[in-house]
DSSP file (Angstrom, degrees, kcal/mol; ACC not computed):
  #  RESIDUE AA STRUCTURE BP1 BP2  ACC     N-H-->O    O-->H-N    N-H-->O    O-->H-N    TCO  KAPPA ALPHA  PHI   PSI    X-CA   Y-CA   Z-CA
    1    1 A X     >        0   0    0      0, 0.0     4,-2.3     0, 0.0     5,-0.2   0.000 360.0 360.0 360.0 -38.5  117.7   94.1   96.1
    2    2 A X  H  >  +     0   0    0      1,-0.2     4,-2.3     2,-0.2     5,-0.2   0.912 360.0  49.4 -62.8 -42.0  116.8   94.9   99.7
    3    3 A X  H  > S+     0   0    0      2,-0.2     4,-2.2     1,-0.2    -1,-0.2   0.865 109.3  52.5 -65.8 -35.4  114.6   97.8   98.6
    4    4 A X  H  > S+     0   0    0      2,-0.2     4,-2.6     1,-0.2    -2,-0.2   0.924 110.1  47.9 -65.4 -44.1  112.8   95.7   96.0
    5    5 A X  H  X S+     0   0    0     -4,-2.3     4,-1.6     1,-0.2    -2,-0.2   0.910 111.5  50.5 -64.0 -41.5  112.0   93.0   98.7
    6    6 A X  H  < S+     0   0    0     -4,-2.3    -1,-0.2     1,-0.2    -2,-0.2   0.900 112.2  47.4 -62.8 -39.4  110.8   95.7  101.1
    7    7 A X  H >< S+     0   0    0     -4,-2.2     3,-1.2     1,-0.2    -2,-0.2   0.907 112.3  49.0 -67.9 -41.2  108.5   97.2   98.4
    8    8 A X  H >< S+     0   0    0     -4,-2.6     3,-0.5     1,-0.3    -1,-0.2   0.751 106.0  57.9 -70.7 -23.5  107.2   93.8   97.4
    9    9 A X  T 3< S+     0   0    0     -4,-1.6    -1,-0.3     1,-0.2    -2,-0.2   0.198  73.9 107.9 -91.2  18.1  106.4   92.9  101.0
   10   10 A X  T <  S+     0   0    0     -3,-1.2     2,-0.3    75,-0.1    -1,-0.2   0.819  84.8  18.9 -65.2 -32.8  104.2   95.9  101.4
   11   11 A X  S <> S-     0   0    0     -3,-0.5     4,-2.0    -4,-0.2     5,-0.2  -0.915  77.3-114.4-136.2 163.6  101.0   93.9  101.4
   12   12 A X  H  > S+     0   0    0     -2,-0.3     4,-2.6     1,-0.2     5,-0.2   0.908 114.5  50.9 -61.5 -42.6   99.9   90.3  102.0
   13   13 A X  H  > S+     0   0    0      2,-0.2     4,-2.3     1,-0.2    -1,-0.2   0.874 109.9  47.5 -69.8 -38.2   98.7   89.9   98.4
   14   14 A X  H  > S+     0   0    0      2,-0.2     4,-2.2     1,-0.2    -1,-0.2   0.893 113.5  49.4 -69.7 -37.0  101.9   91.1   96.8
   15   15 A X  H  X S+     0   0    0     -4,-2.0     4,-2.5     2,-0.2    -2,-0.2   0.934 112.1  48.0 -63.8 -45.3  104.0   89.0   99.1
   16   16 A X  H  X S+     0   0    0     -4,-2.6     4,-2.5     1,-0.2     5,-0.2   0.898 110.8  51.7 -61.7 -41.0  101.8   85.9   98.3
   17   17 A X  H  X S+     0   0    0     -4,-2.3     4,-2.6     2,-0.2     5,-0.3   0.919 110.7  47.5 -63.2 -43.7  102.1   86.7   94.6
   18   18 A X  H  X S+     0   0    0     -4,-2.2     4,-2.6     2,-0.2     5,-0.3   0.930 112.9  48.7 -63.4 -45.2  105.9   86.9   94.7
   19   19 A X  H  X S+     0   0    0     -4,-2.5     4,-2.0     1,-0.2    -2,-0.2   0.918 114.8  44.6 -62.0 -44.2  106.1   83.6   96.7
   20   20 A X  H  X S+     0   0    0     -4,-2.5     4,-2.5    -5,-0.2    -2,-0.2   0.932 116.2  45.1 -67.6 -45.9  103.8   81.7   94.4
   21   21 A X  H  X S+     0   0    0     -4,-2.6     4,-2.2    -5,-0.2    -2,-0.2   0.942 116.3  44.2 -66.4 -47.8  105.4   83.0   91.1
   22   22 A X  H  X S+     0   0    0     -4,-2.6     4,-2.3    -5,-0.3    -1,-0.2   0.901 114.9  50.0 -65.2 -39.4  109.0   82.5   92.2
   23   23 A X  H  X S+     0   0    0     -4,-2.0     4,-2.6    -5,-0.3     5,-0.2   0.918 110.3  50.0 -63.9 -43.1  108.2   79.1   93.6
   24   24 A X  H  X S+     0   0    0     -4,-2.5     4,-2.4     1,-0.2    -2,-0.2   0.901 111.2  49.1 -63.1 -40.7  106.4   78.0   90.5
   25   25 A X  H  X S+     0   0    0     -4,-2.2     4,-2.4     2,-0.2    -1,-0.2   0.927 112.0  48.6 -64.1 -44.5  109.4   79.1   88.3
   26   26 A X  H  X S+     0   0    0     -4,-2.3     4,-2.3     1,-0.2    -2,-0.2   0.918 113.4  46.0 -63.5 -43.8  111.9   77.3   90.5
   27   27 A X  H  X S+     0   0    0     -4,-2.6     4,-2.6     2,-0.2     5,-0.2   0.896 111.9  52.4 -66.5 -38.9  109.8   74.0   90.5
   28   28 A X  H  X S+     0   0    0     -4,-2.4     4,-2.7    -5,-0.2     5,-0.4   0.901 110.1  48.2 -63.4 -40.5  109.3   74.3   86.7
   29   29 A X  H  X S+     0   0    0     -4,-2.4     4,-2.5     2,-0.2     5,-0.4   0.923 113.8  47.0 -64.8 -43.9  113.1   74.7   86.2
   30   30 A X  H  X S+     0   0    0     -4,-2.3     4,-1.2    -5,-0.2     6,-0.7   0.890 116.2  44.6 -65.6 -38.9  113.8   71.7   88.5
   31   31 A X  H  X>S+     0   0    0     -4,-2.6     5,-0.6     4,-0.2     4,-0.6   0.942 122.8  34.2 -71.6 -48.3  111.2   69.6   86.8
   32   32 A X  H  <5S+     0   0    0     -4,-2.7    -2,-0.2    -5,-0.2    -3,-0.2   0.848 124.1  41.6 -78.1 -34.5  112.0   70.4   83.2
   33   33 A X  H  <5S+     0   0    0     -4,-2.5    -3,-0.2    -5,-0.4    -1,-0.2   0.775 124.6  29.5 -85.9 -26.2  115.8   70.8   83.5
   34   34 A X  H  <5S-     0   0    0     -4,-1.2    -1,-0.2    -5,-0.4    -2,-0.2   0.156 103.8-109.3-128.3  19.8  116.7   68.0   85.8
   35   35 A X  T  <5 +     0   0    0     -4,-0.6     2,-0.3     1,-0.2    -4,-0.2   0.850  63.1 149.7  60.1  40.9  114.1   65.3   85.1
   36   36 A X      < -     0   0    0     -6,-0.7     2,-0.2    -5,-0.6    -1,-0.2  -0.696  48.5-114.2 -94.8 156.6  112.2   65.4   88.3
   37   37 A X     >  -     0   0    0     -2,-0.3     4,-2.7     1,-0.1     5,-0.2  -0.563  27.2-115.9 -81.0 156.8  108.5   64.6   88.6
   38   38 A X  H  > S+     0   0    0      1,-0.2     4,-2.7     2,-0.2     5,-0.2   0.921 116.9  49.6 -60.7 -44.5  106.2   67.5   89.5
   39   39 A X  H  > S+     0   0    0      1,-0.2     4,-2.2     2,-0.2    -1,-0.2   0.889 112.3  48.3 -63.6 -38.0  105.3   65.9   92.8
   40   40 A X  H  > S+     0   0    0      2,-0.2     4,-2.5     1,-0.2    -2,-0.2   0.892 111.8  49.2 -68.1 -40.2  108.9   65.3   93.6
   41   41 A X  H  X S+     0   0    0     -4,-2.7     4,-2.4     2,-0.2    -2,-0.2   0.908 112.9  46.9 -65.0 -42.5  109.9   68.8   92.8
   42   42 A X  H  X S+     0   0    0     -4,-2.7     4,-2.6    -5,-0.2    -2,-0.2   0.915 113.6  48.1 -65.9 -42.5  107.1   70.3   94.9
   43   43 A X  H  X S+     0   0    0     -4,-2.2     4,-2.1    -5,-0.2    -2,-0.2   0.923 113.5  46.9 -64.2 -44.2  107.9   68.0   97.8
   44   44 A X  H  X S+     0   0    0     -4,-2.5     4,-2.4     1,-0.2    -1,-0.2   0.913 113.5  48.6 -64.1 -42.7  111.6   68.8   97.7
   45   45 A X  H  X S+     0   0    0     -4,-2.4     4,-3.0    -5,-0.2    -2,-0.2   0.908 109.1  53.7 -63.9 -42.2  110.8   72.5   97.4
   46   46 A X  H  X S+     0   0    0     -4,-2.6     4,-2.2     2,-0.2     5,-0.2   0.924 111.4  44.7 -57.9 -47.1  108.4   72.4  100.4
   47   47 A X  H  X S+     0   0    0     -4,-2.1     4,-2.2     2,-0.2     5,-0.2   0.929 115.2  47.1 -65.6 -45.9  111.0   70.8  102.6
   48   48 A X  H  X S+     0   0    0     -4,-2.4     4,-2.5     1,-0.2     5,-0.2   0.918 111.3  52.3 -61.6 -43.9  113.8   73.2  101.5
   49   49 A X  H  X S+     0   0    0     -4,-3.0     4,-2.1     1,-0.2    -2,-0.2   0.925 111.5  44.9 -61.0 -46.6  111.5   76.2  102.0
   50   50 A X  H  X S+     0   0    0     -4,-2.2     4,-1.8     2,-0.2    -1,-0.2   0.893 112.8  50.4 -68.4 -38.9  110.5   75.3  105.5
   51   51 A X  H  X S+     0   0    0     -4,-2.2     4,-1.1     1,-0.2    -1,-0.2   0.934 113.7  45.6 -63.2 -44.2  114.0   74.5  106.6
   52   52 A X  H  X S+     0   0    0     -4,-2.5     4,-2.2     1,-0.2    -2,-0.2   0.832 105.9  60.6 -69.3 -31.3  115.3   77.7  105.3
   53   53 A X  H  X S+     0   0    0     -4,-2.1     4,-2.1     1,-0.2    -1,-0.2   0.939 105.4  47.5 -59.9 -45.5  112.4   79.7  106.8
   54   54 A X  H  < S+     0   0    0     -4,-1.8     4,-0.4     1,-0.2    -1,-0.2   0.785 112.5  50.3 -67.9 -25.3  113.5   78.6  110.3
   55   55 A X  H  < S+     0   0    0     -4,-1.1    -1,-0.2    -5,-0.2     3,-0.2   0.831 114.6  43.6 -76.5 -32.4  117.1   79.5  109.4
   56   56 A X  H >< S+     0   0    0     -4,-2.2     3,-1.6     1,-0.2    -2,-0.2   0.760  92.4  83.0 -84.7 -26.9  116.1   83.0  108.2
   57   57 A X  T 3< S+     0   0    0     -4,-2.1    -1,-0.2     1,-0.3    -2,-0.1   0.825  88.3  50.9 -51.4 -42.0  113.6   83.9  111.0
   58   58 A X  T >  S+     0   0    0     -4,-0.4     3,-1.5    -3,-0.2    -1,-0.3   0.684  82.8 111.7 -74.7 -13.2  116.2   85.1  113.5
   59   59 A X  T <  S-     0   0    0     -3,-1.6    28,-0.0     1,-0.3    -3,-0.0  -0.383  91.2  -4.0 -65.7 128.6  117.9   87.5  111.1
   60   60 A X  T 3  S+     0   0    0      1,-0.2     2,-0.5    -2,-0.1    -1,-0.3   0.594  90.6 146.6  72.6  12.5  117.4   91.2  112.0
   61   61 A X    <   -     0   0    0     -3,-1.5     2,-0.4    19,-0.1    -1,-0.2  -0.695  27.0-169.7 -87.7 129.6  115.1   90.6  114.9
   62   62 A X        -     0   0    0     -2,-0.5    18,-2.8    19,-0.2    19,-0.6  -0.964  19.7-127.9-115.6 135.1  115.3   93.1  117.7
   63   63 A X  B  >  -A   79   0A   0     -2,-0.4     4,-1.8    16,-0.2    16,-0.2  -0.285  22.6-111.3 -76.6 165.2  113.5   92.3  121.0
   64   64 A X  H  >>S+     0   0    0     14,-2.1     5,-1.4    12,-0.5     4,-1.2   0.850 120.0  55.6 -63.4 -34.0  111.1   94.7  122.7
   65   65 A X  H  45S+     0   0    0     11,-2.2    -1,-0.2     1,-0.2     5,-0.1   0.884 106.3  50.5 -66.3 -38.1  113.7   95.1  125.4
   66   66 A X  H  45S+     0   0    0     10,-0.3    -2,-0.2     1,-0.2    -1,-0.2   0.862 113.5  44.4 -67.9 -35.7  116.4   96.1  123.0
   67   67 A X  H  <5S-     0   0    0     -4,-1.8    -1,-0.2     2,-0.1    -2,-0.2   0.656 107.8-126.5 -83.1 -14.8  114.1   98.7  121.4
   68   68 A X  T  <5S+     0   0    0     -4,-1.2     2,-0.3    -5,-0.2    -3,-0.2   0.645  79.3 109.5  80.5  15.1  113.0  100.0  124.7
   69   69 A X      < +     0   0    0     -5,-1.4     2,-0.5    -6,-0.2    -4,-0.1  -0.574  42.3 174.3-123.1  67.2  109.3   99.6  123.9
   70   70 A X        -     0   0    0     -2,-0.3     2,-0.4    -5,-0.1     6,-0.1  -0.641  27.4-135.5 -79.0 122.0  108.0   96.7  126.0
   71   71 A X    >   -     0   0    0     -2,-0.5     3,-2.1     4,-0.2    -7,-0.0  -0.621  31.1-103.5 -77.5 131.4  104.3   96.3  125.6
   72   72 A X  T 3  S+     0   0    0     -2,-0.4     3,-0.1     1,-0.3    -1,-0.1  -0.314 105.0  19.5 -60.0 130.2  102.7   95.7  128.9
   73   73 A X  T 3  S+     0   0    0      1,-0.3    -1,-0.3    -2,-0.0     2,-0.3   0.405 104.7 103.0  91.5  -1.6  101.7   92.0  129.4
   74   74 A X  S <  S-     0   0    0     -3,-2.1    -1,-0.3     4,-0.0     2,-0.3  -0.717  82.4 -91.8-111.1 164.9  104.1   90.7  126.8
   75   75 A X    >   -     0   0    0     -2,-0.3     3,-1.9     1,-0.1   -11,-0.3  -0.567  28.1-138.4 -71.6 129.2  107.5   89.0  127.0
   76   76 A X  T 3  S+     0   0    0     -2,-0.3   -11,-2.2     1,-0.3   -12,-0.5   0.763 103.5  58.1 -62.3 -22.9  110.3   91.5  126.8
   77   77 A X  T 3  S+     0   0    0    -13,-0.2    -1,-0.3   -14,-0.2     3,-0.1   0.464  80.9 114.1 -85.3  -0.5  112.2   89.1  124.6
   78   78 A X  S <  S-     0   0    0     -3,-1.9   -14,-2.1     1,-0.1   -13,-0.2  -0.394  80.9 -93.2 -68.7 147.7  109.4   89.1  122.0
   79   79 A X  B     -A   63   0A   0    -16,-0.2     3,-0.3     1,-0.1   -16,-0.2  -0.336  24.7-154.0 -63.6 139.7  110.2   90.6  118.6
   80   80 A X  S    S+     0   0    0    -18,-2.8     2,-0.3     1,-0.3    -1,-0.1   0.886  90.2   4.8 -78.2 -41.3  109.4   94.3  118.2
   81   81 A X        -     0   0    0    -19,-0.6    -1,-0.3     1,-0.1   -19,-0.2  -0.785  66.4-177.1-145.3  96.0  109.0   94.0  114.4
   82   82 A X        -     0   0    0     -2,-0.3     5,-0.1    -3,-0.3    -1,-0.1   0.742  21.2-150.9 -72.6 -22.9  109.4   90.5  113.0
   83   83 A X     >  +     0   0    0      1,-0.1     4,-1.9     3,-0.1     5,-0.2   0.924  27.5 168.9  54.5  50.9  109.1   91.5  109.3
   84   84 A X  H  >  +     0   0    0      1,-0.2     4,-2.0     2,-0.2     5,-0.1   0.826  68.5  56.3 -66.9 -33.4  107.6   88.1  108.4
   85   85 A X  H  > S+     0   0    0      2,-0.2     4,-1.8     1,-0.2    -1,-0.2   0.930 108.8  46.7 -65.9 -43.8  106.6   89.1  104.8
   86   86 A X  H  > S+     0   0    0      1,-0.2     4,-2.6     2,-0.2    -1,-0.2   0.905 112.0  51.2 -62.6 -40.6  110.1   90.1  103.9
   87   87 A X  H  X S+     0   0    0     -4,-1.9     4,-2.6     1,-0.2    -1,-0.2   0.844 106.1  55.1 -67.9 -32.6  111.4   86.9  105.4
   88   88 A X  H  X S+     0   0    0     -4,-2.0     4,-2.0     2,-0.2    -1,-0.2   0.903 110.6  45.7 -64.7 -40.4  109.0   84.9  103.4
   89   89 A X  H  X S+     0   0    0     -4,-1.8     4,-2.4     2,-0.2    -2,-0.2   0.932 113.9  47.5 -68.9 -44.8  110.2   86.5  100.2
   90   90 A X  H  X S+     0   0    0     -4,-2.6     4,-2.6     1,-0.2     5,-0.3   0.913 112.0  51.0 -61.5 -41.7  113.9   86.1  101.1
   91   91 A X  H  X S+     0   0    0     -4,-2.6     4,-2.8     1,-0.2    -1,-0.2   0.906 109.9  50.2 -61.3 -41.5  113.2   82.4  102.0
   92   92 A X  H  X S+     0   0    0     -4,-2.0     4,-1.9     2,-0.2    -2,-0.2   0.912 111.2  48.1 -64.1 -43.1  111.5   81.9   98.7
   93   93 A X  H  X S+     0   0    0     -4,-2.4     4,-1.6     2,-0.2    -2,-0.2   0.937 116.5  42.1 -63.8 -46.8  114.4   83.4   96.7
   94   94 A X  H  X S+     0   0    0     -4,-2.6     4,-2.5     1,-0.2    -2,-0.2   0.904 113.5  52.5 -68.3 -40.6  117.0   81.4   98.6
   95   95 A X  H  X S+     0   0    0     -4,-2.8     4,-2.5    -5,-0.3    -1,-0.2   0.849 106.1  55.2 -64.1 -33.8  115.0   78.2   98.5
   96   96 A X  H  X S+     0   0    0     -4,-1.9     4,-1.8     2,-0.2    -1,-0.2   0.916 110.2  44.7 -65.6 -42.7  114.6   78.5   94.7
   97   97 A X  H  X S+     0   0    0     -4,-1.6     4,-2.2     2,-0.2    -2,-0.2   0.923 114.2  49.5 -66.0 -43.8  118.3   78.7   94.2
   98   98 A X  H  X S+     0   0    0     -4,-2.5     4,-2.9     1,-0.2     5,-0.2   0.892 108.2  54.4 -63.8 -39.2  118.9   75.8   96.6
   99   99 A X  H  X S+     0   0    0     -4,-2.5     4,-2.8     1,-0.2    -1,-0.2   0.927 109.0  47.2 -60.3 -45.7  116.3   73.7   94.8
  100  100 A X  H  X S+     0   0    0     -4,-1.8     4,-1.8     2,-0.2    -1,-0.2   0.907 113.9  47.8 -64.5 -41.0  117.9   74.1   91.5
  101  101 A X  H  X S+     0   0    0     -4,-2.2     4,-1.7     2,-0.2    -2,-0.2   0.933 113.7  46.9 -65.0 -45.1  121.3   73.3   92.9
  102  102 A X  H  X S+     0   0    0     -4,-2.9     4,-1.7     1,-0.2    -2,-0.2   0.909 111.7  50.9 -63.8 -42.0  120.0   70.2   94.7
  103  103 A X  H  X S+     0   0    0     -4,-2.8     4,-0.6     1,-0.2    -1,-0.2   0.841 110.4  50.3 -65.0 -32.2  118.2   69.1   91.6
  104  104 A X  H  < S+     0   0    0     -4,-1.8     4,-0.5    -5,-0.2    -1,-0.2   0.818 111.2  48.5 -73.3 -30.5  121.4   69.5   89.6
  105  105 A X  H  X S+     0   0    0     -4,-1.7     4,-1.7     1,-0.2     3,-0.4   0.755  91.9  79.7 -81.7 -25.3  123.4   67.4   92.1
  106  106 A X  H  X>S+     0   0    0     -4,-1.7     5,-2.4     1,-0.2     4,-0.6   0.901  92.7  47.9 -51.4 -49.1  120.8   64.5   92.3
  107  107 A X  H ><5S+     0   0    0     -4,-0.6     3,-0.7     1,-0.2    -1,-0.2   0.861 109.8  53.8 -63.1 -32.0  122.0   62.9   89.1
  108  108 A X  H 345S+     0   0    0     -4,-0.5    -1,-0.2    -3,-0.4    -2,-0.2   0.819 109.0  48.9 -69.3 -29.4  125.7   63.2   90.2
  109  109 A X  H 3<5S-     0   0    0     -4,-1.7    -1,-0.2    -3,-0.4    -2,-0.2   0.498 117.0-113.6 -86.8  -4.6  124.8   61.4   93.4
  110  110 A X  T <<5       0   0    0     -3,-0.7    -3,-0.2    -4,-0.6    -2,-0.1   0.698 360.0 360.0  80.4  20.0  123.0   58.6   91.6
  111  111 A X      <       0   0    0     -5,-2.4    -4,-0.2    -6,-0.2    -5,-0.1   0.427 360.0 360.0 -97.3 360.0  119.6   59.6   93.0
């Protein structure tokens, strides 16, 4: 799975395509399977995605000081290679699963 995500994050357009397609599928499942409105599904997915993005951002980050390649004029604690495209795909995959689980729990909670 890791190799697939790395391959899909090779370019901006492939990353964007994966994020859009997986997000659309997740919202469609939540809307059709659990009686949400489209606007509610999109709003819920948006909130879940951004919260998870901030949770995923620190994973695997090595600072310039740790790698020994500090660029002159930059903060030594700045990431050497942030891998933002990969993190966007991972965030989308996890957010899609969380959206379906949350949409399934809503009726049980009386919401």
